[in-house]
Phi, psi and omega in degrees: 000134177273130174245128181244124178258124180098351180234148174282151182303320182288354176273346181271131181302144174305131178078008174300123186279349190258147168283133183253134178232121182230111178250135181300145176091347178258148188265018181232156165241128184250141173241146178211152177194162172240138183224115178044053173078000175252143180261123184246126177234135179236135173239122181254138191243117185292320186291346188253001182293128177250161184098172183272183185300199189305321184283349186244056185300328186296329187266355183272134172239139183240108177282143180203155172253137173242132178241125181241123182242136177266162178301333183279000174100354182283152184218139177243131185233138178248138169254117187232170170220132174262132175228167185305125173069012176206149171251115181260124172273107185283316181199167187220132180239143171258142180316135182108000173087003182281120178275149181287164169276046184272083185235167186308334180276357180295146182304134178304317178301329176292310173308317185293321179297322174289323179296321179293319176301321183289322182294314180304320176277003170112006182258089186248150175302335180291350178270000182304317182295309182305309183294324174304314180291324174298317183289322175297317176290326177297316181298321179292316181297317183292328177292316177298319177296318176302312179296324173299315177302312178297320179300312180304317182297314177301316181287340185289000000 
């Protein structure tokens, strides 16, 4: 069962495989799921979103990290950016801090294999609009919370 904190059930796309965790006061939204024995965690970073608001989806990029853990304790981490119609893999780490040679010159077939793997585990370009809307709502909620806290301070 998917439990989503901070979002109404009707806001989550049909078939969205992740549990969504949105905690007030934090600058991240977390997604989590288990898939074929792997634990997948995604962290979206509000403070790093670039581009303008809701109406300018073409200009917005959403940075996020994907962590895939195996039962044996090994972990693969992707540093990604979601842009309209594409998930861009910026870098790749294997547990222990070793960065991949994931640079512009890397063979395209290797890049494509990692993109397909992300799609299989649920990180698809089609989630861009949903993620963009989540981050816009998160930004509005965090701003309202900040204003409420400032108001409490002024009234005290």
